[in-house]
C-alpha positions as CSV (number, residue, x, y, z in Angstrom):
1,X,28.3,87.8,32.0
2,X,30.6,90.7,30.9
3,X,31.5,90.8,27.3
4,X,33.9,93.0,25.2
5,X,32.6,96.4,24.3
6,X,31.2,96.8,20.8
7,X,33.7,98.4,18.5
8,X,36.5,98.1,21.1
9,X,39.8,97.6,19.2
10,X,41.5,96.0,22.2
11,X,41.6,92.2,22.6
12,X,40.8,90.4,25.8
13,X,42.6,87.0,26.0
14,X,42.3,84.1,28.3
15,X,45.5,82.0,28.5
16,X,45.1,78.5,30.0
17,X,48.1,76.3,30.9
18,X,49.3,74.2,33.8
19,X,52.8,75.7,33.6
20,X,52.8,78.9,35.7
21,X,56.1,80.1,34.3
22,X,54.8,79.8,30.7
23,X,51.6,81.7,31.7
24,X,53.7,84.5,33.2
25,X,55.9,84.8,30.1
26,X,52.9,84.7,27.8
27,X,51.0,87.3,29.7
28,X,54.0,89.6,29.8
29,X,54.6,89.2,26.0
30,X,51.0,89.9,25.0
31,X,50.5,92.8,27.3
32,X,53.6,94.5,25.9
33,X,51.9,94.3,22.5
34,X,49.4,97.1,21.8
35,X,45.8,96.3,22.7
36,X,46.0,93.1,24.7
37,X,44.5,92.4,28.1
38,X,45.3,88.9,29.4
39,X,43.8,86.8,32.2
40,X,45.4,83.4,33.1
41,X,44.1,80.1,34.5
42,X,46.2,77.0,35.4
43,X,43.3,74.4,34.9
44,X,40.5,73.9,32.4
45,X,38.0,73.6,35.3
46,X,39.0,77.0,36.6
47,X,38.8,78.4,33.1
48,X,35.2,77.1,32.6
49,X,34.1,78.7,35.9
50,X,35.6,82.0,34.9
51,X,33.9,81.8,31.4
52,X,30.5,81.5,33.1
53,X,31.0,85.0,34.5
54,X,33.0,86.7,31.8
55,X,33.7,86.4,28.1
56,X,36.8,87.0,26.0
57,X,37.8,87.8,22.5
58,X,40.0,84.7,22.3
59,X,41.2,81.7,24.3
60,X,44.6,80.1,24.1
61,X,44.8,76.7,25.8
62,X,47.4,74.0,26.4
63,X,46.3,70.5,25.3
64,X,47.6,68.3,28.0
65,X,46.5,69.4,31.5
66,X,45.3,67.5,34.7
67,X,41.6,66.8,35.2
68,X,40.5,68.1,31.7
69,X,42.6,68.6,28.6
70,X,42.4,71.6,26.2
71,X,40.2,69.8,23.6
72,X,37.7,68.7,26.3
73,X,37.6,72.4,27.4
74,X,36.9,73.4,23.8
75,X,34.1,70.8,23.4
76,X,32.5,72.0,26.7
77,X,32.4,75.6,25.4
78,X,31.1,74.7,22.0
79,X,28.3,72.5,23.5
80,X,27.0,75.5,25.5
81,X,27.0,77.7,22.4
82,X,30.3,79.6,23.1
83,X,31.8,80.4,19.7
84,X,34.9,82.3,21.1
85,X,38.0,81.8,18.9
86,X,40.0,79.0,20.4
87,X,43.7,78.2,19.7
88,X,45.4,75.0,20.9
89,X,49.0,75.8,22.0
90,X,50.7,72.6,23.0
91,X,53.9,70.6,22.9
92,X,52.0,67.6,21.6
93,X,52.2,67.5,17.8
94,X,50.7,64.2,17.0
95,X,48.5,64.1,13.9
96,X,45.5,62.6,15.7
97,X,45.6,65.3,18.3
98,X,45.6,68.0,15.5
99,X,42.7,66.3,13.7
100,X,40.7,66.0,17.0
101,X,41.3,69.7,17.8
102,X,40.0,70.9,14.4
103,X,37.0,68.6,14.6
104,X,36.2,70.0,18.0
105,X,36.1,73.5,16.5
106,X,39.6,74.9,17.1
107,X,40.5,77.9,15.0
108,X,44.3,77.2,15.0
109,X,46.7,74.6,16.3
110,X,50.2,75.8,17.3
111,X,53.0,73.6,18.6
112,X,55.2,74.8,21.4
113,X,59.0,74.9,21.0
114,X,61.8,76.9,19.5
115,X,62.6,80.6,20.2
116,X,60.1,81.9,22.7
117,X,60.0,85.4,21.1
118,X,59.3,83.9,17.6
119,X,56.9,81.4,19.1
120,X,54.8,84.1,20.9
121,X,54.9,86.4,17.9
122,X,53.4,83.7,15.8
123,X,50.8,83.0,18.4
124,X,50.0,86.7,18.6
125,X,49.4,86.8,14.8
126,X,47.1,83.8,15.0
127,X,45.1,85.4,17.9
128,X,44.7,88.7,16.0
129,X,43.6,86.8,12.8
130,X,41.1,84.6,14.7
131,X,39.7,87.6,16.5
132,X,39.4,89.8,13.3
133,X,37.7,86.9,11.5
134,X,35.3,86.3,14.4
135,X,34.4,90.0,14.7
136,X,33.9,90.2,10.9
137,X,31.6,87.2,11.0
138,X,29.7,88.5,14.0
139,X,29.3,91.9,12.3
140,X,28.0,90.3,9.1
141,X,25.6,88.1,11.1
142,X,24.3,91.0,13.2
143,X,23.9,93.1,10.0
144,X,21.9,90.3,8.4
145,X,19.8,89.9,11.5
146,X,19.1,93.6,11.6
147,X,18.2,93.6,8.0
148,X,15.9,90.7,8.4
149,X,14.4,92.2,11.5
150,X,13.7,95.5,9.9
151,X,12.4,93.9,6.7
152,X,10.1,91.4,8.5
153,X,8.8,94.0,10.9
154,X,8.0,96.5,8.2
155,X,4.3,97.4,8.0
156,X,4.4,97.2,4.2
157,X,4.9,94.2,1.9
158,X,8.4,94.0,0.5
159,X,9.1,92.3,-2.8
160,X,12.7,92.3,-4.3
161,X,12.8,90.9,-7.8
162,X,15.2,91.0,-10.8
163,X,14.4,92.7,-14.1
164,X,12.8,89.6,-15.4
165,X,10.3,89.6,-12.5
166,X,11.7,86.6,-10.6
167,X,11.3,87.2,-6.9
168,X,14.6,87.3,-4.9
169,X,13.4,88.2,-1.4
170,X,10.2,88.9,0.4
171,X,9.3,89.9,4.0
172,X,6.9,88.5,6.6
173,X,4.2,91.0,5.7
174,X,4.3,89.8,2.1
175,X,3.9,86.2,3.3
176,X,1.0,87.1,5.5
177,X,-0.8,89.2,2.9
178,X,-0.5,86.7,0.0
179,X,-0.9,83.5,1.9
180,X,2.2,81.9,0.3
181,X,5.2,80.6,2.2
182,X,8.6,82.2,1.7
183,X,9.8,79.2,-0.3
184,X,6.7,79.4,-2.6
185,X,7.1,83.1,-3.2
186,X,10.9,82.8,-4.0
187,X,10.0,80.3,-6.7
188,X,7.5,82.7,-8.3
189,X,7.4,85.6,-10.7
190,X,5.8,89.0,-10.1
191,X,3.2,88.1,-12.8
192,X,2.0,85.2,-10.6
193,X,1.0,87.8,-7.9
194,X,0.1,90.8,-10.0
195,X,-2.6,89.8,-12.6
196,X,-2.5,93.3,-14.2
197,X,1.3,93.5,-14.8
198,X,0.8,92.8,-18.6
199,X,-1.8,95.5,-18.9
200,X,0.0,98.4,-17.4
201,X,2.1,100.9,-19.3
202,X,4.9,100.6,-16.7
203,X,5.9,97.1,-17.7
204,X,8.9,98.3,-19.7
205,X,10.1,100.3,-16.8
206,X,10.1,97.2,-14.6
207,X,11.6,94.7,-17.0
208,X,15.2,94.7,-18.4
209,X,14.4,96.7,-21.5
210,X,13.2,99.6,-19.3
211,X,14.7,103.1,-20.0
212,X,17.0,104.4,-17.2
213,X,15.7,107.9,-16.9
214,X,13.2,107.0,-14.1
215,X,14.4,105.6,-10.9
216,X,11.1,105.0,-9.1
217,X,7.4,104.6,-9.8
218,X,4.2,104.7,-7.7
219,X,1.2,102.9,-9.1
220,X,-2.0,101.1,-8.1
221,X,-2.6,97.5,-9.0
222,X,-4.2,94.3,-7.8
223,X,-2.6,91.3,-6.0
224,X,-3.8,87.7,-6.1
225,X,-3.6,85.7,-2.9
226,X,-2.9,81.9,-2.8
227,X,-6.6,81.2,-2.3
228,X,-7.4,83.2,-5.5
229,X,-8.9,86.2,-3.8
230,X,-7.9,89.7,-5.1
231,X,-7.1,92.8,-3.1
232,X,-6.1,96.3,-4.2
233,X,-2.5,97.3,-3.6
234,X,-0.5,100.5,-3.9
235,X,3.1,99.9,-5.0
236,X,6.2,102.1,-4.6
237,X,8.9,100.5,-6.9
238,X,12.5,101.7,-6.8
239,X,15.6,100.7,-8.9
240,X,18.3,99.2,-6.7
241,X,21.6,97.3,-7.3
242,X,22.1,94.0,-5.4
243,X,25.5,92.3,-5.8
244,X,26.1,94.3,-9.0
245,X,22.8,93.3,-10.5
246,X,20.0,95.7,-11.2
247,X,16.8,94.8,-9.3
248,X,13.5,96.3,-8.4
249,X,12.6,96.9,-4.7
250,X,8.8,97.1,-4.4
251,X,7.0,98.2,-1.2
252,X,3.3,97.4,-1.4
253,X,0.4,98.3,0.8
254,X,-2.9,96.6,0.9
255,X,-5.2,99.5,0.0
256,X,-8.4,97.8,0.9
257,X,-8.8,99.8,4.0
258,X,-7.9,103.1,2.2
259,X,-10.4,102.3,-0.5
260,X,-13.0,101.5,2.0
261,X,-12.1,104.7,3.9
262,X,-12.4,106.8,0.7
263,X,-15.8,105.3,0.0
264,X,-16.9,105.8,3.6
265,X,-15.6,109.4,3.4
266,X,-17.7,110.1,0.3
267,X,-20.7,108.6,2.0
268,X,-20.0,110.5,5.1
269,X,-19.8,113.8,3.2
270,X,-23.1,113.0,1.6
271,X,-24.6,112.2,5.0
272,X,-23.2,115.4,6.5
273,X,-24.7,117.4,3.7
274,X,-28.1,115.7,4.3
275,X,-27.9,116.1,8.0
276,X,-26.7,119.7,7.8
277,X,-29.5,120.6,5.4
278,X,-32.2,118.9,7.5
279,X,-31.1,119.1,11.1
280,X,-33.0,121.3,13.6
281,X,-29.7,122.7,14.9
282,X,-27.8,125.2,12.8
283,X,-24.4,124.1,11.5
284,X,-22.0,126.7,10.3
285,X,-18.4,127.3,9.2
286,X,-16.7,130.6,9.7
287,X,-13.2,131.9,9.1
288,X,-11.1,133.3,12.0
289,X,-12.7,136.8,11.4
290,X,-16.1,135.3,12.1
291,X,-17.2,135.6,8.5
292,X,-19.7,132.9,7.8
293,X,-18.6,130.6,4.9
294,X,-21.4,128.0,5.2
295,X,-24.6,127.9,7.2
296,X,-27.3,125.2,7.1
297,X,-30.9,126.0,6.0
298,X,-32.2,125.4,9.6
299,X,-31.2,129.0,10.3
300,X,-34.4,130.1,8.7
301,X,-36.5,128.1,11.3
302,X,-34.3,129.3,14.2
303,X,-34.0,133.0,13.4
304,X,-36.1,133.8,10.4
305,X,-33.2,134.7,8.1
306,X,-32.5,132.9,4.9
307,X,-29.1,131.3,4.2
308,X,-28.2,134.1,1.8
309,X,-29.2,136.8,4.4
310,X,-27.2,135.0,7.1
311,X,-24.1,134.8,4.9
312,X,-24.3,138.5,4.2
313,X,-24.6,139.5,7.9
314,X,-21.6,140.6,10.0
315,X,-21.0,139.1,13.4
316,X,-22.0,142.5,15.0
317,X,-25.3,142.3,13.2
318,X,-26.0,138.8,14.5
319,X,-25.2,139.3,18.3
320,X,-26.2,141.7,20.9
321,X,-23.3,144.0,22.0
322,X,-22.8,142.2,25.3
323,X,-22.6,138.8,23.6
324,X,-20.3,140.1,20.9
325,X,-17.9,141.5,23.6
326,X,-18.0,138.2,25.5
327,X,-17.3,136.2,22.3
328,X,-14.3,138.3,21.4
329,X,-12.8,137.8,24.9
330,X,-13.3,134.1,24.7
331,X,-11.9,133.8,21.2
332,X,-8.8,135.9,22.2
333,X,-8.3,133.6,25.2
334,X,-8.4,130.5,23.1
335,X,-6.0,132.0,20.5
336,X,-3.5,132.8,23.4
337,X,-3.7,129.1,24.5
338,X,-3.1,128.1,20.9
339,X,0.0,130.3,20.7
340,X,1.3,129.0,24.1
341,X,0.8,125.4,22.9
342,X,-1.2,124.5,26.0
343,X,-4.5,123.8,24.4
344,X,-5.9,120.4,23.3
345,X,-6.1,120.7,19.5
346,X,-9.2,118.5,19.4
347,X,-11.0,120.4,22.2
348,X,-14.6,121.5,21.9
349,X,-15.4,125.0,23.1
350,X,-19.0,125.8,24.2
351,X,-20.5,129.2,25.0
352,X,-23.9,130.9,25.0
353,X,-24.9,134.0,23.0
354,X,-27.9,136.3,22.7
355,X,-28.8,136.7,19.0
356,X,-31.2,138.8,17.0
357,X,-34.1,137.3,15.0
358,X,-35.8,138.8,11.9
359,X,-38.9,139.8,14.0
360,X,-36.7,141.9,16.3
361,X,-36.8,139.6,19.3
362,X,-33.6,138.0,20.7
363,X,-33.0,134.3,21.5
364,X,-30.5,132.5,23.7
365,X,-28.2,130.2,21.6
366,X,-25.9,127.4,22.8
367,X,-22.8,127.1,20.5
368,X,-20.5,124.1,20.4
369,X,-17.4,124.9,18.3
370,X,-14.1,123.3,17.1
371,X,-11.2,124.8,15.3
372,X,-10.6,123.7,11.7
373,X,-6.9,123.1,10.9
374,X,-4.7,122.9,7.8
375,X,-2.3,120.1,7.1
376,X,0.3,121.6,9.5
377,X,-2.3,121.8,12.3
378,X,-2.7,125.6,12.2
379,X,-6.2,127.0,12.9
380,X,-7.9,128.2,9.7
381,X,-11.5,128.3,10.6
382,X,-14.3,127.4,13.0
383,X,-16.9,124.7,12.8
384,X,-20.0,125.4,14.9
385,X,-23.3,123.9,15.9
386,X,-25.9,126.3,17.3
387,X,-29.1,125.5,19.1
388,X,-32.0,127.8,20.3
389,X,-32.1,127.2,24.1
390,X,-34.5,130.0,24.9
391,X,-37.3,127.7,26.0
392,X,-34.9,125.4,27.8
393,X,-33.6,128.4,29.8
394,X,-37.2,129.4,30.7
395,X,-37.9,125.9,31.8
396,X,-34.7,125.8,33.9
397,X,-35.7,129.0,35.6
398,X,-39.1,127.6,36.3
399,X,-37.6,124.4,37.6
400,X,-35.2,126.3,39.8
401,X,-38.1,128.3,41.3
402,X,-39.9,125.0,42.0
403,X,-36.8,123.5,43.6
404,X,-36.3,126.6,45.7
405,X,-39.9,126.3,46.9
406,X,-39.5,122.6,47.6
407,X,-36.2,123.3,49.4
408,X,-37.9,126.0,51.5
409,X,-40.7,123.6,52.4
410,X,-38.2,120.9,53.3
411,X,-36.4,123.1,55.7
412,X,-39.5,124.5,57.3
413,X,-41.2,121.2,58.0
414,X,-42.2,120.9,61.7
415,X,-40.3,117.7,62.0
416,X,-36.9,116.3,61.2
417,X,-36.2,114.7,57.8
418,X,-33.2,112.6,56.9
419,X,-32.4,111.2,53.4
420,X,-29.9,108.2,53.4
421,X,-28.0,106.8,50.4
422,X,-27.5,103.1,49.8
423,X,-23.9,103.2,51.1
424,X,-25.0,104.7,54.4
425,X,-24.1,108.3,53.5
426,X,-26.6,110.9,54.8
427,X,-27.5,112.9,51.7
428,X,-29.4,115.6,53.4
429,X,-30.9,116.6,56.7
430,X,-33.3,119.5,57.3
431,X,-33.1,122.1,60.2
432,X,-35.7,120.1,62.1
433,X,-33.2,117.3,62.9
434,X,-30.8,119.8,64.4
435,X,-33.6,121.5,66.4
436,X,-34.6,118.2,67.8
437,X,-31.2,116.5,68.5
438,X,-28.8,119.5,68.5
439,X,-26.6,117.9,65.9
440,X,-25.9,119.6,62.5
441,X,-25.5,117.8,59.1
442,X,-21.7,118.3,59.3
443,X,-21.6,116.4,62.6
444,X,-23.6,113.4,61.3
445,X,-22.4,112.7,57.7
446,X,-23.3,109.0,57.8
447,X,-25.8,106.6,59.3
448,X,-22.9,105.1,61.4
449,X,-22.2,108.5,62.9
450,X,-25.9,108.9,63.6
451,X,-26.0,105.7,65.6
452,X,-22.8,106.5,67.5
453,X,-23.9,110.0,68.6
454,X,-27.6,109.5,69.2
455,X,-27.3,106.2,71.0
456,X,-24.1,106.4,73.1
457,X,-25.0,103.4,75.2
458,X,-23.5,100.5,73.1
459,X,-25.9,97.9,74.4
460,X,-29.0,100.1,73.6
461,X,-27.4,101.0,70.3
462,X,-27.0,97.4,69.2
463,X,-30.6,96.8,70.1
464,X,-31.7,99.8,68.0
465,X,-29.5,98.7,65.0
466,X,-30.9,95.2,65.2
467,X,-34.5,96.6,65.3
468,X,-33.7,98.9,62.4
469,X,-32.3,96.1,60.2
470,X,-35.3,93.9,61.1
471,X,-37.8,96.7,60.3
472,X,-36.1,97.4,57.0
473,X,-36.3,93.8,56.0
474,X,-39.9,93.5,57.0
475,X,-40.9,96.9,55.7
476,X,-42.0,98.2,59.1
477,X,-41.9,102.0,58.9
478,X,-42.7,103.3,62.5
479,X,-40.7,102.9,65.7
480,X,-40.2,104.9,68.9
481,X,-36.8,105.2,70.6
482,X,-35.1,107.1,73.3
483,X,-32.5,109.4,71.8
484,X,-29.6,111.2,73.6
485,X,-29.3,114.8,72.3
486,X,-26.2,116.8,71.9
487,X,-26.8,118.6,75.2
488,X,-27.1,115.2,77.0
489,X,-30.9,115.2,77.4
490,X,-32.8,112.0,76.6
491,X,-35.9,112.5,74.5
492,X,-38.6,110.2,73.2
493,X,-38.4,110.3,69.4
494,X,-41.0,108.8,67.0
495,X,-39.4,107.5,63.7
496,X,-41.3,106.9,60.4
497,X,-39.2,105.4,57.6
498,X,-39.9,105.0,53.9
499,X,-37.7,102.4,52.2
500,X,-37.4,103.3,48.6
501,X,-37.0,100.8,45.7
502,X,-33.6,102.1,44.7
503,X,-32.2,101.3,48.2
504,X,-32.4,104.8,49.7
505,X,-34.3,105.6,52.9
506,X,-36.2,108.7,54.0
507,X,-36.8,109.0,57.7
508,X,-38.9,111.6,59.6
509,X,-38.4,112.2,63.3
510,X,-40.8,113.8,65.8
511,X,-40.2,114.7,69.4
512,X,-43.0,113.1,71.4
513,X,-41.4,113.6,74.8
514,X,-44.1,116.0,76.0
515,X,-46.9,113.9,74.7
516,X,-45.5,110.8,76.4
517,X,-45.2,112.7,79.7
518,X,-48.9,113.8,79.4
519,X,-49.9,110.2,78.7
520,X,-48.0,109.0,81.6
521,X,-49.5,111.7,83.8
522,X,-53.0,110.7,82.7
523,X,-52.3,107.0,83.4
524,X,-51.1,108.0,86.9
525,X,-54.2,110.0,87.6
526,X,-56.5,107.2,86.4
527,X,-54.7,104.8,88.6
528,X,-55.1,107.2,91.6
529,X,-58.8,107.6,90.9
530,X,-59.2,103.9,90.7
531,X,-57.6,103.5,94.1
532,X,-59.9,106.1,95.6
533,X,-63.0,104.4,94.0
534,X,-62.0,101.0,95.5
535,X,-61.5,102.5,98.9
536,X,-65.0,104.2,98.8
537,X,-66.7,101.1,97.5
538,X,-67.7,103.0,94.4
539,X,-67.4,102.1,90.8
540,X,-66.8,104.1,87.7
541,X,-69.1,103.9,84.6
542,X,-69.8,105.5,81.3
543,X,-73.1,105.6,79.3
544,X,-74.1,106.8,75.9
545,X,-76.8,109.4,75.1
546,X,-79.5,106.8,75.6
547,X,-78.2,105.8,79.0
548,X,-76.8,102.4,77.7
549,X,-73.6,101.4,79.6
550,X,-70.5,101.6,77.5
551,X,-68.1,100.8,80.3
552,X,-68.2,100.0,84.0
553,X,-65.5,99.3,86.7
554,X,-65.0,95.8,88.1
555,X,-66.0,97.0,91.5
556,X,-69.7,97.1,90.2
557,X,-70.0,93.4,90.8
558,X,-69.7,93.7,94.6
559,X,-72.3,96.5,94.6
560,X,-74.8,95.5,91.9
561,X,-74.3,91.7,91.7
562,X,-73.8,91.9,88.0
563,X,-70.6,91.0,86.2
564,X,-69.3,93.9,84.0
565,X,-69.9,91.9,80.8
566,X,-73.6,91.5,81.9
567,X,-74.0,95.2,82.0
568,X,-71.9,96.8,79.2
569,X,-74.0,97.1,76.0
570,X,-77.0,95.3,77.6
571,X,-78.4,97.4,80.5
572,X,-79.3,101.0,80.8
573,X,-78.4,103.2,83.7
574,X,-81.9,103.2,85.1
575,X,-82.1,99.4,85.0
576,X,-79.9,99.3,88.1
577,X,-82.4,101.3,90.1
578,X,-85.7,100.3,91.7
579,X,-88.8,100.3,89.5
580,X,-90.4,103.2,91.4
581,X,-87.4,105.4,90.6
582,X,-86.9,104.4,86.9
583,X,-89.6,106.6,85.5
584,X,-88.0,109.6,87.3
585,X,-84.5,108.7,85.8
586,X,-86.0,108.4,82.3
587,X,-87.5,111.9,82.6
588,X,-84.1,113.2,83.7
C-alpha cells in the first residue's frame, strides 16, 4: 500500500460522494488550493477497494450513499486499524446522525448547503486542521516509540529519578538486571536498589540540596536484585531537565564481568610471569629497533647467556650475518604491509635464525612473533617466543635421508606396487606398474580407472571386481588375472593384496606370463610322453635312493599285475624282477 511521503507538506485527499457533479466541483476547488492532490470515488464500496491499495492524508465522505453510507465506511476503516482523518460532509443534519458519526470516530461533521465557495473553504480548513493534528499525533507517537526502542534496546541499565530518588522511568535492561517489573521499579526509590547510597559522599550531589557546579558523576556502587542478591555496578549519572523539573539520568553497567576480568587479568599476569620464568622456550619483548626489553631466564639454558648479558647484547651480536640480513628484510617487508594497511593486525610471523651461544657454537632457532600495539593500534614493540630446533633439524635431515632411501627402494622393486586410499584414490604407484602394464600414475588416478583400462572387456571386468570385493571381505590376499596392457597385449598377472586396518590397500603385481607359458609347455610335454608310453606298452616310474617306488604310471597294472597303490611306498624296484636277478640289481 502506498502511503504519503514522510515530511511531505502536500495533502492527499480522497473525496467520496454519489453526486458526480459535486465531486467534480470539490476536486477542482481543492486542487486550486496549494498542496492538495484529490482522488474521487462515487461509492463507499469502491473507496474501500481503493484504500486497500493506497492511503491518504484525509477522507471526505458523504453520509447517505447507495449500498453503504459514509458512517459504515468509517466504521469499516476503523475496524481494520485505519486512523486516517475522516470528515462527514452531508446534507443530513439530524442530531442522531451527528452523534453516530462522532461515536464511529469522525474528526469533523460538516453540513452541505449555502454558498459553495464558502462551504468548500470551510471544508478545506477542517481538512487541514485534521491532517495537521493527525500528523502531530503520529510524530509524537513515533518519537515516543523511537525513544522507548532506543531506551529498551540499550545495553546499559537506565534509571531516571527525581532529586528525591523516586524512580520516574527505567528501561528493559534495568528490569532484567534487577528482577523487578517496571511497575515495581516505578514505585521504588533509588535507595531500595542501591544499599550504599547513604554511605557515599556523592549523596548531596544526587539529592535536591546538591550543589550545581557538577553536572555528571561516575562512581562504583552495588545494586540489590529482587531476590536479595548483590552485584557490582558502575554508574554514570547526569543532571537532566524533564518537563521543567531537575532529574538524574543514571546509566548503570553490571561490572561483575569486568571485575572478574580484572581478577583474571591479574591472575593471568602472574601465570605469565611464572610460565615465562620457567618455560623451556625463551620468551622476549623487544622494541622496533630489536633492543631487548625483557627476556626469560630460559635463555641461559638455550644459549648459555644470563638475562643481564642477553639484555646488553645488540641484535648483531646475537645473530650470524646471514640471519641478521634475512631478519631485516623480513621486518621491512612486514612494516611495508603495515603501512599499506593490508596486514592482519593479529597475525603471527614465524622465521628461523642462526644464533651464537656462549661456547662459540651456533644453534638454529625457531621464532614466533607478534607485534605489540598501543591504544591506537600502532606497532610499538615485538613479542617473541624462541625455541632451539637444532636437534629437530638434524632429525628432520636424517628422516629425509631415510625417506629418500625408502623411496628409492620403492621405485626399484622388481614388481609393481599400488597404494590405494579408502575413497578409491590411488595414492602412489611405483615404476614397476608402468613397466608391466604400460600405464603411468597420471593415467590411472583411481581404482575405477584401473579396472576400466586393465580390464576392457566389461563382462570379465565385472567378474574381477566381484572377485576383488569378495577377497577383500574374506581377507584373501592372492589372485591371478589376465590383464590387458596399454599396448594391447594380454598378460598373466599375479596379485597379492594387503588390506590395512585403516581401510587402505597395498597391492603388488608380478608378471607371471613367461612362467605360465613354461608350465603349460611342461604339461604338454608330459602329456605327449604319456601318450608315447601308452603306445609302447611301457610305464613311467620314480624311485628314491633306496630303490623304493615313489610313483608309477597306471600302465604298470597291465604289465606287472600290480595296482599302482600296491607298489608306491611298498615295493622296491628289484621286487618286480625274478629272484635270480634281484641280487644283481641290488649290487647295481
